[in-house]
The first five atom37 places (N, CA, C, CB, O) and aatype in JSON, in Angstrom:
{
  "aatype": [12, 11, 11, 15, 6, 10, 14, 12, 7, 17, 15, 10, 6, 0, 0, 3, 13, 9, 2, 11, 4, 10, 5, 1, 11, 14, 0, 2, 1, 9, 7, 10, 15, 7, 14, 0, 6, 19, 11, 15, 8, 9, 17, 13, 1, 7, 13, 15, 17, 11, 3, 10, 10, 6, 11, 11, 10, 6, 14, 14, 13, 9, 14, 16, 14, 1, 14, 14, 9, 5, 3, 11, 14, 8, 6, 10, 3, 0, 2, 6, 0, 12, 6, 11, 9, 2, 10, 10, 1, 10, 6, 6, 16, 5, 0, 5, 13, 11, 3, 18, 6, 18, 3, 10, 6, 5, 10, 1, 13, 3, 10, 11, 16, 5, 0, 9, 11, 8, 15, 5, 10, 15, 2, 5, 16, 12, 5, 16, 15, 5, 16, 10, 0, 16, 5, 16],
  "atom_mask": [
    [1, 1, 1, 1, 1],
    [1, 1, 1, 1, 1],
    [1, 1, 1, 1, 1],
    [1, 1, 1, 1, 1],
    [1, 1, 1, 1, 1],
    [1, 1, 1, 1, 1],
    [1, 1, 1, 1, 1],
    [1, 1, 1, 1, 1],
    [1, 1, 1, 0, 1],
    [1, 1, 1, 1, 1],
    [1, 1, 1, 1, 1],
    [1, 1, 1, 1, 1],
    [1, 1, 1, 1, 1],
    [1, 1, 1, 1, 1],
    [1, 1, 1, 1, 1],
    [1, 1, 1, 1, 1],
    [1, 1, 1, 1, 1],
    [1, 1, 1, 1, 1],
    [1, 1, 1, 1, 1],
    [1, 1, 1, 1, 1],
    [1, 1, 1, 1, 1],
    [1, 1, 1, 1, 1],
    [1, 1, 1, 1, 1],
    [1, 1, 1, 1, 1],
    [1, 1, 1, 1, 1],
    [1, 1, 1, 1, 1],
    [1, 1, 1, 1, 1],
    [1, 1, 1, 1, 1],
    [1, 1, 1, 1, 1],
    [1, 1, 1, 1, 1],
    [1, 1, 1, 0, 1],
    [1, 1, 1, 1, 1],
    [1, 1, 1, 1, 1],
    [1, 1, 1, 0, 1],
    [1, 1, 1, 1, 1],
    [1, 1, 1, 1, 1],
    [1, 1, 1, 1, 1],
    [1, 1, 1, 1, 1],
    [1, 1, 1, 1, 1],
    [1, 1, 1, 1, 1],
    [1, 1, 1, 1, 1],
    [1, 1, 1, 1, 1],
    [1, 1, 1, 1, 1],
    [1, 1, 1, 1, 1],
    [1, 1, 1, 1, 1],
    [1, 1, 1, 0, 1],
    [1, 1, 1, 1, 1],
    [1, 1, 1, 1, 1],
    [1, 1, 1, 1, 1],
    [1, 1, 1, 1, 1],
    [1, 1, 1, 1, 1],
    [1, 1, 1, 1, 1],
    [1, 1, 1, 1, 1],
    [1, 1, 1, 1, 1],
    [1, 1, 1, 1, 1],
    [1, 1, 1, 1, 1],
    [1, 1, 1, 1, 1],
    [1, 1, 1, 1, 1],
    [1, 1, 1, 1, 1],
    [1, 1, 1, 1, 1],
    [1, 1, 1, 1, 1],
    [1, 1, 1, 1, 1],
    [1, 1, 1, 1, 1],
    [1, 1, 1, 1, 1],
    [1, 1, 1, 1, 1],
    [1, 1, 1, 1, 1],
    [1, 1, 1, 1, 1],
    [1, 1, 1, 1, 1],
    [1, 1, 1, 1, 1],
    [1, 1, 1, 1, 1],
    [1, 1, 1, 1, 1],
    [1, 1, 1, 1, 1],
    [1, 1, 1, 1, 1],
    [1, 1, 1, 1, 1],
    [1, 1, 1, 1, 1],
    [1, 1, 1, 1, 1],
    [1, 1, 1, 1, 1],
    [1, 1, 1, 1, 1],
    [1, 1, 1, 1, 1],
    [1, 1, 1, 1, 1],
    [1, 1, 1, 1, 1],
    [1, 1, 1, 1, 1],
    [1, 1, 1, 1, 1],
    [1, 1, 1, 1, 1],
    [1, 1, 1, 1, 1],
    [1, 1, 1, 1, 1],
    [1, 1, 1, 1, 1],
    [1, 1, 1, 1, 1],
    [1, 1, 1, 1, 1],
    [1, 1, 1, 1, 1],
    [1, 1, 1, 1, 1],
    [1, 1, 1, 1, 1],
    [1, 1, 1, 1, 1],
    [1, 1, 1, 1, 1],
    [1, 1, 1, 1, 1],
    [1, 1, 1, 1, 1],
    [1, 1, 1, 1, 1],
    [1, 1, 1, 1, 1],
    [1, 1, 1, 1, 1],
    [1, 1, 1, 1, 1],
    [1, 1, 1, 1, 1],
    [1, 1, 1, 1, 1],
    [1, 1, 1, 1, 1],
    [1, 1, 1, 1, 1],
    [1, 1, 1, 1, 1],
    [1, 1, 1, 1, 1],
    [1, 1, 1, 1, 1],
    [1, 1, 1, 1, 1],
    [1, 1, 1, 1, 1],
    [1, 1, 1, 1, 1],
    [1, 1, 1, 1, 1],
    [1, 1, 1, 1, 1],
    [1, 1, 1, 1, 1],
    [1, 1, 1, 1, 1],
    [1, 1, 1, 1, 1],
    [1, 1, 1, 1, 1],
    [1, 1, 1, 1, 1],
    [1, 1, 1, 1, 1],
    [1, 1, 1, 1, 1],
    [1, 1, 1, 1, 1],
    [1, 1, 1, 1, 1],
    [1, 1, 1, 1, 1],
    [1, 1, 1, 1, 1],
    [1, 1, 1, 1, 1],
    [1, 1, 1, 1, 1],
    [1, 1, 1, 1, 1],
    [1, 1, 1, 1, 1],
    [1, 1, 1, 1, 1],
    [1, 1, 1, 1, 1],
    [1, 1, 1, 1, 1],
    [1, 1, 1, 1, 1],
    [1, 1, 1, 1, 1],
    [1, 1, 1, 1, 1],
    [1, 1, 1, 1, 1],
    [1, 1, 1, 1, 1],
    [1, 1, 1, 1, 1]
  ],
  "atom_positions": [
    [[0.9, -0.8, -0.01], [0.08, -0.09, -0.06], [0.94, 1.41, 0.09], [-0.96, -0.55, 0.9], [1.57, 1.79, 1.08]],
    [[0.78, 2.02, -1.02], [1.49, 3.34, -0.87], [0.85, 4.44, -0.14], [1.77, 3.85, -2.12], [-0.34, 4.47, 0.16]],
    [[1.74, 5.37, 0.12], [1.41, 6.3, 1.11], [-0.05, 7.16, 0.4], [2.89, 7.34, 1.44], [-1.0, 7.51, 1.1]],
    [[0.01, 7.35, -0.79], [-0.94, 7.86, -1.39], [-2.53, 7.12, -1.34], [-0.37, 7.98, -2.63], [-3.6, 7.64, -1.65]],
    [[-2.29, 5.8, -0.86], [-3.23, 5.12, -1.09], [-3.92, 4.92, 0.29], [-2.82, 3.99, -1.8], [-4.89, 4.15, 0.34]],
    [[-3.54, 5.48, 1.27], [-3.91, 5.18, 2.64], [-5.3, 5.42, 2.9], [-3.13, 5.93, 3.57], [-5.68, 6.53, 2.51]],
    [[-6.13, 4.72, 3.44], [-7.14, 5.09, 4.04], [-7.18, 6.13, 4.89], [-7.5, 4.24, 4.53], [-6.11, 6.31, 5.49]],
    [[-8.38, 7.14, 5.25], [-8.41, 8.38, 5.91], [-8.41, 7.76, 7.3], [-9.67, 9.39, 5.52], [-9.28, 6.95, 7.63]],
    [[-7.42, 8.15, 8.14], [-6.93, 7.87, 9.5], [-5.93, 6.82, 9.87], [0.0, 0.0, 0.0], [-5.46, 6.6, 10.99]],
    [[-5.67, 6.23, 8.75], [-4.63, 5.29, 8.87], [-3.38, 5.84, 9.19], [-4.5, 4.57, 7.76], [-3.01, 6.88, 8.64]],
    [[-2.49, 5.1, 10.22], [-1.12, 5.92, 10.23], [-0.17, 5.11, 9.14], [-0.35, 5.95, 11.93], [-0.58, 4.06, 8.65]],
    [[1.01, 5.6, 8.83], [1.86, 4.81, 8.14], [2.54, 3.37, 8.77], [2.84, 5.72, 7.82], [3.03, 2.49, 8.06]],
    [[2.45, 3.33, 10.34], [2.62, 2.22, 10.9], [1.78, 1.02, 10.51], [2.52, 2.47, 12.08], [2.13, -0.11, 10.16]],
    [[0.41, 1.65, 10.7], [-0.76, 0.47, 10.31], [-0.9, -0.06, 9.13], [-2.03, 0.87, 10.47], [-1.46, -1.12, 8.85]],
    [[-0.08, 1.12, 8.04], [-0.13, 0.38, 6.37], [0.86, -0.67, 6.36], [0.33, 1.5, 4.97], [0.63, -1.78, 5.88]],
    [[2.3, -0.25, 7.05], [3.47, -0.85, 7.09], [2.77, -2.41, 7.84], [4.74, 0.18, 8.03], [2.96, -3.49, 7.26]],
    [[2.26, -2.36, 8.67], [1.58, -3.97, 9.46], [0.84, -4.39, 8.29], [0.31, -3.85, 11.07], [1.33, -5.4, 7.78]],
    [[-0.09, -3.99, 7.76], [-0.91, -4.41, 6.9], [0.11, -5.14, 5.68], [-1.86, -3.17, 6.47], [0.23, -6.34, 5.47]],
    [[0.74, -4.1, 5.02], [1.51, -4.66, 4.15], [2.45, -6.12, 4.38], [2.25, -3.61, 3.88], [2.49, -7.07, 3.6]],
    [[3.03, -6.02, 5.43], [3.81, -7.31, 5.92], [2.75, -8.47, 5.99], [4.54, -7.08, 7.47], [3.05, -9.64, 5.75]],
    [[1.51, -8.06, 6.35], [0.62, -9.27, 6.61], [0.21, -9.74, 5.15], [-0.77, -8.89, 7.6], [-0.03, -10.94, 5.13]],
    [[0.07, -9.13, 3.98], [-0.47, -9.28, 2.97], [0.55, -9.75, 1.77], [-1.16, -8.14, 2.82], [0.22, -9.78, 0.58]],
    [[1.79, -10.1, 2.25], [2.82, -10.65, 1.32], [2.13, -12.01, 0.52], [4.27, -11.08, 2.26], [1.44, -12.84, 1.1]],
    [[2.37, -12.03, -0.51], [2.09, -13.25, -1.17], [2.5, -14.52, -0.67], [2.56, -13.17, -2.32], [1.73, -15.37, -0.22]],
    [[4.14, -14.65, -0.76], [4.71, -15.64, -0.04], [4.75, -15.62, 1.2], [5.72, -15.83, -0.33], [5.45, -14.76, 1.73]],
    [[4.0, -16.59, 2.02], [3.82, -16.67, 3.3], [5.12, -16.77, 3.91], [2.96, -17.7, 3.64], [5.14, -16.42, 5.09]],
    [[6.3, -17.18, 3.38], [7.77, -16.95, 4.1], [8.0, -15.26, 4.07], [9.19, -17.85, 3.12], [8.63, -14.71, 4.97]],
    [[7.56, -14.68, 3.19], [7.74, -12.93, 3.78], [6.98, -12.56, 4.64], [7.52, -11.78, 2.85], [7.13, -11.46, 5.16]],
    [[6.03, -13.35, 4.96], [4.91, -12.38, 5.82], [5.22, -12.32, 7.2], [3.36, -12.91, 5.78], [5.8, -13.31, 7.65]],
    [[4.95, -11.3, 8.05], [5.22, -10.88, 9.39], [4.58, -11.98, 10.24], [4.65, -9.39, 9.71], [3.4, -12.33, 10.15]],
    [[5.47, -12.47, 11.06], [4.88, -13.47, 12.09], [5.63, -15.0, 11.81], [0.0, 0.0, 0.0], [5.56, -15.89, 12.66]],
    [[6.26, -15.16, 10.68], [6.82, -16.32, 10.56], [7.83, -16.7, 11.47], [7.22, -16.42, 9.43], [8.11, -17.9, 11.53]],
    [[8.51, -15.83, 12.25], [9.21, -16.11, 13.47], [8.58, -16.22, 14.49], [10.05, -15.34, 13.76], [9.28, -16.19, 15.51]],
    [[7.17, -16.36, 14.69], [6.46, -16.25, 15.83], [5.66, -15.2, 16.14], [0.0, 0.0, 0.0], [5.6, -14.23, 15.38]],
    [[4.89, -15.25, 17.38], [4.01, -14.04, 17.54], [4.54, -13.05, 17.84], [3.11, -14.09, 18.36], [4.03, -11.95, 17.62]],
    [[6.09, -13.27, 18.59], [6.85, -11.77, 19.12], [7.08, -11.15, 17.97], [8.35, -11.83, 19.96], [7.17, -9.92, 18.08]],
    [[7.22, -11.65, 16.79], [7.6, -10.66, 15.72], [6.2, -9.72, 15.23], [8.27, -11.59, 14.36], [6.24, -8.67, 14.59]],
    [[5.34, -10.23, 15.59], [4.02, -9.51, 15.3], [3.78, -8.41, 16.42], [2.73, -10.59, 15.27], [3.62, -7.2, 16.23]],
    [[3.78, -9.09, 17.65], [3.65, -8.23, 18.92], [4.77, -6.79, 19.02], [3.99, -9.36, 20.26], [4.51, -5.71, 19.55]],
    [[5.9, -7.16, 18.4], [7.03, -6.22, 18.19], [6.95, -5.32, 17.39], [8.05, -6.71, 17.86], [7.6, -4.31, 17.68]],
    [[6.2, -5.29, 16.2], [5.8, -4.04, 15.6], [5.65, -3.0, 15.95], [5.04, -4.01, 15.21], [5.13, -2.83, 17.05]],
    [[6.03, -1.97, 15.21], [5.82, -0.67, 15.93], [4.1, -0.25, 15.92], [6.81, 0.56, 15.09], [3.67, 0.37, 16.89]],
    [[3.55, -0.46, 15.25], [2.17, -0.28, 15.42], [1.41, -0.89, 16.55], [1.62, -0.67, 14.34], [0.34, -0.38, 16.87]],
    [[1.85, -1.92, 17.17], [1.44, -1.94, 18.33], [2.03, -1.57, 19.89], [1.17, -2.91, 18.23], [1.65, -1.91, 21.01]],
    [[3.01, -0.79, 19.45], [3.75, 0.15, 20.32], [2.82, 0.52, 21.61], [4.16, 1.52, 19.46], [1.82, 1.2, 21.38]],
    [[3.04, 0.14, 22.84], [2.21, 0.79, 24.13], [0.88, 0.01, 24.08], [0.0, 0.0, 0.0], [-0.1, 0.33, 24.74]],
    [[0.94, -1.18, 23.12], [-0.7, -1.85, 23.35], [-0.17, -2.86, 24.38], [-1.65, -2.74, 21.75], [0.95, -3.37, 24.41]],
    [[-1.2, -3.06, 25.21], [-1.19, -3.89, 26.64], [-1.49, -5.18, 26.14], [-2.33, -3.43, 27.88], [-2.67, -5.46, 25.94]],
    [[-0.49, -6.11, 25.89], [-0.91, -7.54, 25.7], [-1.64, -8.33, 26.99], [0.41, -8.32, 25.33], [-2.51, -9.2, 27.01]],
    [[-1.12, -7.84, 27.73], [-1.57, -8.68, 29.27], [-3.05, -8.19, 29.26], [-0.58, -8.1, 30.99], [-3.95, -9.03, 29.35]],
    [[-3.32, -6.83, 29.16], [-4.86, -6.51, 29.15], [-5.7, -7.04, 28.26], [-5.12, -5.24, 29.01], [-6.9, -7.11, 28.54]],
    [[-5.28, -7.42, 27.21], [-5.82, -8.54, 26.12], [-6.4, -9.44, 26.46], [-5.03, -9.16, 25.42], [-7.61, -9.69, 26.44]],
    [[-5.09, -10.29, 26.96], [-5.32, -11.67, 27.63], [-6.2, -11.84, 28.94], [-3.98, -12.18, 27.98], [-6.79, -12.83, 29.37]],
    [[-6.09, -10.58, 29.41], [-7.05, -10.73, 31.01], [-8.25, -10.15, 30.51], [-6.45, -9.73, 32.61], [-9.02, -9.93, 31.44]],
    [[-8.8, -9.74, 29.17], [-9.81, -9.31, 28.88], [-10.39, -8.26, 29.58], [-10.42, -10.14, 28.82], [-11.49, -8.38, 30.12]],
    [[-9.59, -7.02, 29.61], [-9.7, -5.87, 30.34], [-10.13, -4.81, 29.28], [-8.37, -5.54, 31.11], [-10.66, -3.74, 29.59]],
    [[-9.9, -5.12, 28.29], [-9.78, -3.86, 27.19], [-11.31, -4.0, 26.68], [-8.41, -4.1, 25.74], [-12.0, -5.01, 26.63]],
    [[-11.6, -2.82, 26.35], [-12.95, -2.49, 25.59], [-13.07, -2.75, 23.85], [-13.19, -0.86, 25.86], [-12.19, -2.14, 23.25]],
    [[-13.77, -3.34, 23.19], [-13.61, -3.45, 21.87], [-14.01, -2.29, 21.57], [-14.23, -4.47, 21.19], [-14.89, -1.77, 22.26]],
    [[-13.47, -1.63, 20.53], [-13.44, -0.53, 19.68], [-14.73, -0.88, 18.86], [-12.02, -0.37, 18.81], [-15.31, 0.03, 18.27]],
    [[-15.09, -1.83, 18.81], [-16.34, -2.16, 17.72], [-17.37, -3.38, 17.97], [-15.67, -2.53, 16.28], [-16.93, -4.53, 17.89]],
    [[-18.22, -3.24, 18.16], [-19.25, -4.23, 18.62], [-20.1, -4.26, 17.6], [-19.97, -3.94, 19.91], [-20.81, -3.27, 17.4]],
    [[-20.22, -5.53, 16.68], [-20.99, -5.71, 15.5], [-22.36, -5.69, 15.89], [-20.65, -6.93, 14.76], [-22.49, -5.71, 17.11]],
    [[-23.7, -5.66, 15.08], [-24.83, -5.78, 15.4], [-24.94, -7.2, 15.28], [-25.68, -4.97, 14.73], [-24.24, -7.67, 14.38]],
    [[-25.82, -8.23, 16.09], [-25.72, -9.26, 15.85], [-26.73, -9.83, 14.85], [-25.64, -9.73, 16.9], [-27.82, -9.26, 14.84]],
    [[-26.57, -10.76, 14.09], [-27.43, -10.84, 12.68], [-27.95, -12.45, 13.07], [-26.29, -10.64, 10.88], [-27.34, -13.22, 13.81]],
    [[-28.94, -12.65, 12.54], [-29.53, -14.27, 12.63], [-28.57, -15.06, 11.91], [-31.1, -14.56, 11.88], [-27.82, -14.67, 11.01]],
    [[-28.69, -16.31, 12.45], [-27.73, -17.14, 12.15], [-28.13, -17.6, 10.56], [-27.66, -18.32, 13.28], [-29.26, -17.65, 10.09]],
    [[-26.95, -17.88, 9.93], [-27.1, -18.12, 8.54], [-27.86, -19.64, 8.04], [-25.61, -18.0, 7.99], [-27.38, -20.7, 8.44]],
    [[-28.77, -19.62, 7.36], [-29.28, -21.11, 7.04], [-28.31, -21.75, 6.08], [-30.81, -21.15, 6.34], [-28.12, -21.3, 4.96]],
    [[-27.75, -22.74, 6.54], [-27.01, -23.7, 5.72], [-28.03, -24.18, 4.52], [-26.47, -24.99, 6.68], [-29.22, -24.45, 4.68]],
    [[-27.35, -24.24, 3.35], [-28.31, -24.76, 2.39], [-27.66, -26.22, 2.04], [-28.49, -23.72, 1.03], [-26.45, -26.27, 2.26]],
    [[-28.14, -27.23, 1.61], [-27.29, -28.67, 1.29], [-26.4, -28.35, 0.39], [-28.1, -29.96, 0.69], [-26.73, -27.58, -0.51]],
    [[-25.23, -28.83, 0.47], [-24.09, -28.68, -0.42], [-23.93, -29.79, -1.59], [-22.85, -28.68, 0.46], [-22.84, -30.18, -2.01]],
    [[-24.89, -30.14, -1.93], [-25.14, -31.1, -2.78], [-25.47, -30.81, -4.45], [-26.17, -31.73, -2.14], [-26.58, -30.46, -4.85]],
    [[-24.52, -31.0, -5.14], [-24.56, -30.5, -6.68], [-24.98, -31.59, -7.43], [-23.16, -29.99, -7.3], [-24.49, -32.68, -7.11]],
    [[-25.89, -31.54, -8.49], [-26.14, -32.66, -9.6], [-24.84, -32.4, -10.47], [-27.71, -32.48, -10.56], [-24.1, -31.41, -10.49]],
    [[-24.8, -33.4, -11.08], [-23.71, -34.03, -11.94], [-23.39, -32.75, -12.89], [-24.27, -35.52, -12.85], [-22.27, -32.47, -13.31]],
    [[-24.49, -32.07, -13.14], [-24.46, -30.86, -14.44], [-23.91, -29.49, -13.51], [-26.43, -30.48, -15.31], [-22.99, -28.8, -13.93]],
    [[-24.41, -29.29, -12.55], [-23.83, -28.25, -11.61], [-22.21, -28.28, -11.37], [-24.54, -28.46, -10.2], [-21.47, -27.3, -11.48]],
    [[-21.83, -29.57, -11.04], [-20.6, -29.96, -10.64], [-19.64, -29.73, -11.95], [-20.66, -31.47, -10.09], [-18.45, -29.4, -11.89]],
    [[-20.35, -29.97, -13.12], [-19.17, -29.88, -14.25], [-18.93, -28.62, -14.44], [-19.45, -30.48, -15.65], [-17.79, -28.16, -14.49]],
    [[-20.24, -27.8, -14.59], [-20.27, -26.23, -14.8], [-19.44, -25.74, -13.95], [-21.57, -25.51, -14.6], [-18.52, -25.08, -14.45]],
    [[-19.45, -25.88, -12.59], [-17.99, -25.49, -11.96], [-16.92, -25.44, -11.82], [-17.75, -25.58, -11.47], [-16.13, -24.66, -11.29]],
    [[-16.83, -27.0, -12.71], [-15.33, -27.35, -12.7], [-14.65, -26.76, -14.08], [-15.12, -29.08, -12.61], [-13.45, -26.54, -14.25]],
    [[-15.64, -26.57, -14.97], [-15.45, -25.69, -16.06], [-15.15, -24.28, -15.81], [-16.53, -25.72, -16.82], [-14.29, -23.75, -16.51]],
    [[-15.68, -23.67, -14.99], [-15.7, -22.5, -14.99], [-14.11, -22.37, -13.97], [-17.26, -21.92, -14.46], [-13.42, -21.35, -14.07]],
    [[-13.83, -23.17, -13.32], [-12.35, -23.01, -12.72], [-11.36, -23.1, -13.75], [-11.98, -24.09, -11.65], [-10.3, -22.49, -13.63]],
    [[-11.65, -23.9, -14.87], [-10.39, -24.26, -15.79], [-10.53, -23.06, -16.97], [-10.5, -26.04, -16.53], [-9.79, -23.21, -17.95]],
    [[-11.26, -22.09, -16.97], [-11.32, -21.1, -17.6], [-10.05, -20.16, -17.82], [-12.27, -20.58, -17.07], [-9.85, -19.51, -16.8]],
    [[-9.13, -19.88, -18.82], [-8.24, -18.93, -18.76], [-8.13, -17.92, -18.05], [-8.15, -18.58, -19.57], [-7.05, -17.54, -17.59]],
    [[-9.6, -17.17, -17.81], [-9.66, -15.8, -17.33], [-9.59, -16.1, -15.58], [-11.21, -14.94, -17.96], [-9.17, -15.26, -14.78]],
    [[-10.04, -17.34, -15.23], [-10.18, -17.83, -13.96], [-8.6, -17.94, -13.37], [-11.03, -19.27, -14.01], [-8.2, -17.46, -12.31]],
    [[-7.92, -18.64, -14.25], [-6.32, -19.1, -13.8], [-5.8, -17.95, -13.78], [-5.39, -20.1, -14.77], [-5.06, -17.56, -12.88]],
    [[-6.16, -17.24, -14.86], [-4.95, -15.67, -14.57], [-5.18, -15.07, -13.42], [-5.1, -14.24, -15.66], [-4.29, -14.37, -12.94]],
    [[-6.18, -15.2, -12.89], [-6.37, -14.34, -11.52], [-5.3, -15.15, -10.76], [-8.1, -14.37, -10.71], [-4.92, -14.34, -9.92]],
    [[-4.72, -16.06, -10.61], [-3.73, -16.65, -9.69], [-2.55, -16.99, -10.26], [-4.19, -17.76, -9.06], [-1.93, -18.02, -9.98]],
    [[-2.16, -16.05, -11.17], [-1.01, -16.12, -12.2], [0.36, -16.15, -11.06], [-1.03, -14.56, -13.45], [1.23, -17.02, -10.98]],
    [[0.22, -14.97, -10.28], [1.46, -14.88, -9.31], [1.29, -15.41, -8.05], [1.88, -13.53, -9.07], [2.01, -14.85, -7.21]],
    [[0.65, -16.23, -7.65], [0.38, -17.15, -6.63], [1.13, -18.65, -6.84], [-1.18, -17.26, -6.58], [0.97, -19.46, -7.76]],
    [[1.93, -18.73, -5.75], [2.49, -20.05, -5.82], [2.32, -20.85, -4.53], [3.92, -19.95, -6.15], [2.21, -20.53, -3.35]],
    [[2.33, -22.01, -5.18], [2.38, -23.17, -3.71], [3.04, -24.32, -3.92], [0.92, -23.78, -3.16], [2.59, -25.26, -4.58]],
    [[4.3, -24.28, -3.29], [4.87, -25.58, -3.52], [5.44, -25.54, -2.04], [6.0, -25.78, -4.9], [6.04, -24.64, -1.45]],
    [[5.01, -26.98, -1.58], [5.0, -27.37, -0.02], [6.39, -27.37, 0.23], [4.3, -28.84, 0.41], [6.78, -26.81, 1.25]],
    [[7.39, -28.04, -0.71], [8.87, -28.1, -0.48], [9.74, -26.82, -0.63], [9.41, -29.06, -1.39], [10.78, -26.63, -0.01]],
    [[9.2, -26.03, -1.47], [9.66, -24.83, -1.44], [9.63, -23.7, -0.02], [8.95, -24.37, -2.52], [10.51, -22.96, 0.41]],
    [[8.4, -23.92, 0.4], [7.74, -23.19, 1.45], [8.7, -23.72, 2.62], [6.03, -23.54, 1.62], [9.2, -22.89, 3.39]],
    [[8.96, -25.04, 2.77], [9.51, -25.73, 3.7], [10.91, -24.99, 4.03], [9.6, -27.18, 3.25], [11.28, -24.55, 5.11]],
    [[11.58, -24.97, 2.76], [12.98, -24.45, 2.63], [12.91, -23.08, 3.13], [13.56, -24.49, 1.14], [13.52, -22.69, 4.12]],
    [[12.11, -22.33, 2.37], [11.85, -20.62, 2.63], [11.8, -20.53, 4.38], [10.0, -19.97, 1.8], [12.39, -19.7, 5.08]],
    [[10.78, -21.8, 4.9], [10.7, -21.45, 6.21], [12.07, -21.66, 7.15], [9.56, -22.24, 6.72], [12.41, -20.86, 8.02]],
    [[12.77, -22.84, 6.81], [14.12, -23.22, 7.41], [14.89, -21.97, 7.07], [14.83, -24.65, 6.77], [15.46, -21.42, 8.01]],
    [[14.98, -21.47, 5.96], [16.05, -20.4, 5.64], [15.64, -19.3, 6.59], [16.08, -19.87, 4.0], [16.46, -18.78, 7.34]],
    [[14.48, -18.97, 6.57], [14.22, -17.79, 7.52], [14.57, -17.81, 9.15], [12.76, -17.54, 7.42], [15.12, -17.01, 9.9]],
    [[14.05, -18.98, 9.29], [14.44, -19.45, 10.89], [16.0, -19.23, 11.25], [14.12, -21.21, 11.13], [16.45, -18.82, 12.32]],
    [[16.75, -19.62, 10.06], [18.27, -19.63, 10.14], [18.6, -18.07, 10.56], [19.03, -20.12, 8.57], [19.2, -17.52, 11.48]],
    [[17.86, -17.63, 9.35], [18.43, -16.17, 9.21], [17.88, -15.3, 10.56], [17.83, -15.42, 7.64], [18.55, -14.45, 11.14]],
    [[16.66, -15.67, 10.9], [16.43, -14.97, 12.14], [17.23, -15.31, 13.49], [15.08, -15.14, 12.38], [17.39, -14.53, 14.44]],
    [[17.62, -16.42, 13.39], [18.58, -17.06, 14.67], [19.91, -16.37, 14.53], [18.88, -18.86, 14.59], [20.47, -15.88, 15.51]],
    [[20.48, -16.31, 13.16], [21.8, -15.43, 12.86], [21.73, -14.09, 13.66], [21.95, -15.05, 11.2], [22.37, -13.65, 14.61]],
    [[20.62, -13.59, 12.85], [20.45, -12.0, 13.33], [20.13, -11.87, 15.02], [19.0, -11.25, 12.41], [20.59, -10.89, 15.6]],
    [[19.57, -12.58, 15.57], [19.28, -12.6, 17.08], [20.4, -12.79, 17.66], [18.35, -13.61, 17.59], [20.62, -12.14, 18.69]],
    [[21.52, -13.82, 17.1], [22.98, -13.91, 17.73], [23.72, -12.72, 17.52], [23.83, -15.05, 17.16], [24.64, -12.29, 18.22]],
    [[23.31, -12.28, 16.61], [24.36, -10.77, 16.14], [23.89, -9.64, 17.27], [23.9, -9.96, 14.16], [24.58, -8.86, 17.93]],
    [[22.66, -9.82, 17.23], [22.02, -8.42, 17.94], [22.48, -8.61, 19.62], [19.95, -8.34, 17.75], [22.77, -7.65, 20.34]],
    [[22.5, -10.06, 20.07], [22.95, -10.25, 21.22], [24.31, -9.93, 21.63], [22.72, -11.32, 21.41], [24.65, -9.45, 22.71]],
    [[25.12, -10.29, 20.57], [26.66, -10.19, 20.67], [26.84, -8.52, 20.91], [27.52, -10.83, 19.11], [27.45, -7.95, 21.82]],
    [[26.05, -7.92, 19.72], [26.28, -6.49, 19.82], [25.76, -5.95, 21.16], [25.61, -5.78, 18.65], [26.64, -5.27, 21.69]],
    [[24.73, -6.0, 21.82], [24.29, -5.7, 23.07], [25.07, -6.02, 24.15], [23.19, -6.21, 23.25], [25.11, -5.22, 25.08]],
    [[25.88, -7.33, 24.21], [26.64, -7.54, 24.95], [28.05, -6.27, 24.96], [26.87, -8.97, 24.63], [28.44, -5.47, 25.81]],
    [[28.48, -6.59, 23.65], [29.67, -5.72, 23.37], [29.55, -4.23, 23.72], [29.99, -5.81, 21.94], [30.5, -3.58, 24.18]],
    [[28.11, -3.64, 23.42], [27.88, -2.16, 23.81], [27.83, -2.03, 25.66], [26.23, -1.63, 23.02], [28.1, -1.02, 26.3]],
    [[27.4, -3.35, 26.19], [27.49, -3.15, 27.7], [28.7, -3.4, 28.17], [26.61, -3.93, 28.45], [28.79, -3.13, 29.37]],
    [[29.76, -3.86, 27.63], [30.73, -3.85, 28.15], [31.8, -2.65, 27.84], [31.07, -4.99, 27.95], [32.97, -2.68, 28.23]],
    [[31.34, -1.84, 27.24], [31.93, -0.52, 26.86], [31.61, 0.38, 27.75], [31.53, -0.02, 25.6], [32.43, 1.12, 28.29]],
    [[30.06, 0.39, 28.03], [29.83, 1.73, 28.93], [30.33, 1.13, 30.49], [27.89, 2.36, 28.9], [30.31, 1.87, 31.47]]
  ]
}
């Protein structure tokens, strides 16, 4: 999301958080390294996670209750099923997913690589902190 596309009332920090959540490749999304990565994002600065867990926060929005959705039977006859399958095979439909990928082995590799990088970065940060502490 570009700065010029920000909805009214959104901060740059909020847009940055949303952008990090909406990355196409799961390995690039915020939270890959765990919930601490999400909690430490600048948009949540000053947010009391303890109060959230203890249910002490008032919700900023309470939706109006609606009647429950009535489930329809999910049975399709053979003609309806073939029609839906044929719609999925259309080039226009497939084109909507052209930039998306799902390769389980690649995803596992990316996750391992990210975990290794995160571990190395954490170690470097810890070493830097220790070095700075000993210098003061």
